[in-house]
N, C-alpha and C positions, 0 to 999 in steps of 0.2 A: 343479394337479398333486398327486396323492396318492402318498405315498412310504412304503413299509414300512421300518421300521428296528428295530434292536436297540440297547439301551443296555447298556454294559459299563463296568467300572472295573478298573484295575490299581493296587492299593494306594491307592485313592482318586482317582487320576488318571482322569477319566471321559471316555467317548467314545461317539459315535453310530456304529454299524456299519452299512454299506450293502453289499448284495450287487450288484456290478456285473460279474458274470461274463459277462453277455451284451453288455456294452459299450455299453449304451443310456443310461446316466446321464451327463449333462453338466451339473453344477450350477455356477452362477456363484458368485463369492466372496460376493456378497450373500446368496444362498440358503444357503450353508454357514454364514455368520455368523448367519443367522436360526435355523438348526437349533441352533446352539450357544448362542443367547440363553437365559439362565436365567429370563427373565420372559415372553418371547413365543414361545419355541421349546421344544425338548426339554431343552436345557441340557447343555453339555459343554465340555471343554477342547479338543476337536478332533473331526474326522470321519475315519473310516477306510473306504476302499473296497477290497473284494476284487475283483481283476480277473484276467483270463487272463494267464499268464506269457508273456513274449516268448521266453525260452529254454527250458531243460529243467526249471526249477523247477515246483512245483505251482501257485503263484499269484504274482500281483504285488500288493504293498501300496502304496497311495497314501495319504498322510496330509496333512490340512489342519488348520492351527491354527484357533482360535476366531475369528480375524479374517478367515478365508477364504483366507489365503495358504498355499501348499503348502510343506511342510518335507521335508528329506531323510530324517529318521529320528525315531522316537519309541520308546524302550525299553519303557515301560509299554504303549503302544499296540501294539507288535509282539507282546507276550505275549497281549493281548486278540485281536489279529488271528489268532494261531495257534489259540487256543481256539475262536474263532468259525468259522474255516475248517475246523475238524475235522469239522463236520457235512457238509461236501462231500467229505471224503476219509477213507476207512477206515484211518487210520493215526495213531498218536500221535507220529510224526516227520514234520515238515512243513518244506519248503523254499520260501522265497518271495523274490522280487526286491524290492529297494528301490533308491533312487538312490545309496546308498552301497555297494551290492553285495548278494550273496545272503546271506540269513540262514537259519540252521538252528535250528529250534525243537523241543524235546522236551517233551511233556506228561507231567507227573509228579504224578499225583493232582490236587490242587487247585492246584498250581503249574505254571509253565511255565519251562523253562530255555532261554535264548537264547545262541547262539554269536554274539558281537558282531563287528562289523568292527574292524580294527586301529585303535587311537588314533593320531592324528597331529597335527602342527602345534603341538607343545609350545612354550611360551614361558617364558623365565626369569621367576620371580616378580618383580613390580615394585610399588613403593608407589604407590597412587592415592588421591587425596582424594575421598572419597565423601560428599557433603553434610556436610563438617566432620569426618569420620572418616578418618584415614589408615590404609588397609588394605593389607596385602601380598596381591597378587592373582596367582594362578596361572592358566594358560590351557592348554586342550587341546581338541581336537576328537574327540568319541567318536561321530561320526555327525552331530552338530550342534555348534556352538561352545559351549564352557562356560568361564566364569570360576569359580574355586574360591577361597573366602576362609575361612580358618580363624579362628574367634572363640572367646573364652573362655566367653561366656554367650549361648547361641543365642536364648533367649527375650527377651533385651534388644535384639536387632537389629531395627531398623525395616526390614523386608524390602521393603516397598513403596517407600520413599524410596531406600535404598541399592541395592536391586535395579534400580530404574529408572536410577539414576545410573551403575551398572555397565553395564547393557544398552545405554545410549546414549552411553557414554563415547567420546570421539574416538579413543582408541587401538584401539577395536574397530570403527571405521567401515570400510566403509559398511554392513556387514550386521548389526552389533551382535552381542550374545552373550546367552546365558542366564547367570544369576548364582546361584551356590550358596554358602550360608553354612553352615559345617560346624564342629561341636564334636566334639573327640576325647573320647569317654567313657572309653576304655581303648585300648591298642594293638590295632588291628584291629577296633575297634567305634566307629562314628560315629553322630551324629545330624545331620540335614540339613534345611534349609529352602531352597526354590528359587523364584526369580522367573523365570517362563518368557517368553521372547520369543514374540510371536504371541498369547499369552494376555494379556500385559501385566499380570500380577499374580502373586501367589503361588498355587501349586497344592499339593495334598496330597501329591504325589509326582512325580518326574521320573526315569525310568529311566536315560536317558543322563547325567543329572546325578549320579545315584548312582554310575554307573561312573566318571565323571570325578573325583568326589570320592574314591572308593576308590583310584584310581590315583595321584592327587595325594598322598594320605596315604602310600601305599607309597613313592612317589618321595621325599617329604620326610622321612618318619619311619623309613624302612627296614623297614616291616613286610612280612610275607610273606602269601601267599594262604592262606585266604580273608579277605575283609573283610566285616563285617556293617554295614549302614547302616539306621538307623531313620528313616523318613520322617515328615512332618508328620501323615499320616493314621493313624499308629500301627503300620503294618506294618514288618517288618524284611526288607530285601532282601539277597541274598547275591551277592557279586562274587568270581569266581575269575580267576586270571591266571598267566601265566608271565613271569618277568623275563628279558629278552633284551637285553644290551648297553645298559643304562640306559633301555630301552623295554619295552613289554609286548605279548605275543601270547597267543593262545588265551584271550581274555577272554570270560567268560560272566556272565550276569545271570539270577538265579532269583528268582521271586516270584509272587504270586497274580494271577489273571485271572478275574473273576467276572461272570456275567450278572446284570443288574438287572431289566430288563423288555423287552418287545417291544410295538411299537405302530405306528400309522399317523398321519402328519401331512399336512396340506394346505399346500403351499408356494405 
């Protein structure tokens, strides 16, 4: 099977993009994992499919993690999806369906601004023992589940060990969670490292994790919109929101979405 693909990245979070507007692609988890394999495939954190919308939106987005499993949402992937699907639609404003609802994207030069779904499932911060480190862990769902852990020295965190301990901790069973380690550089300015569920390792950026961390910072430290978040890949993403009765609405995420190359692979 020969497959045409495009490679993109959003702030270093990289994806294989596939045009499935005809609805003829039906890849197995094994084939998706092979595409994402950095030694034997294209190499990516996940695969994005552009598909026909079911309702009145322009397209439907389907996202699979590097292990082949399908996920509800990916913020960096959604920005790449919007820029990629722009070639099929003569508009800088794009609406697309996801399992967490319809997303509105606006192309702004080299950046893409996403109107995110409303956060939900907040949990009170709780102390958890993560491989010998007692951490206060916040939790919120920003399209996918996220634990947020504020630390004093981000570079000293063993993200692989503590991230895996958080991702598989019994309090987040059975589905697990993504894990974000966050340092406050100044009020409204954060640095973040993320262990992603489904990738099972640290990625250079995670859009929904950026949103979760920005909102947890606002809730915990009382900062107002916007919040800037520097990801491991070096880019700074921007989160805006409105505070409504100790929750948040009108949440947006803005950051880059770049083409890398186009190719064909035999699966």
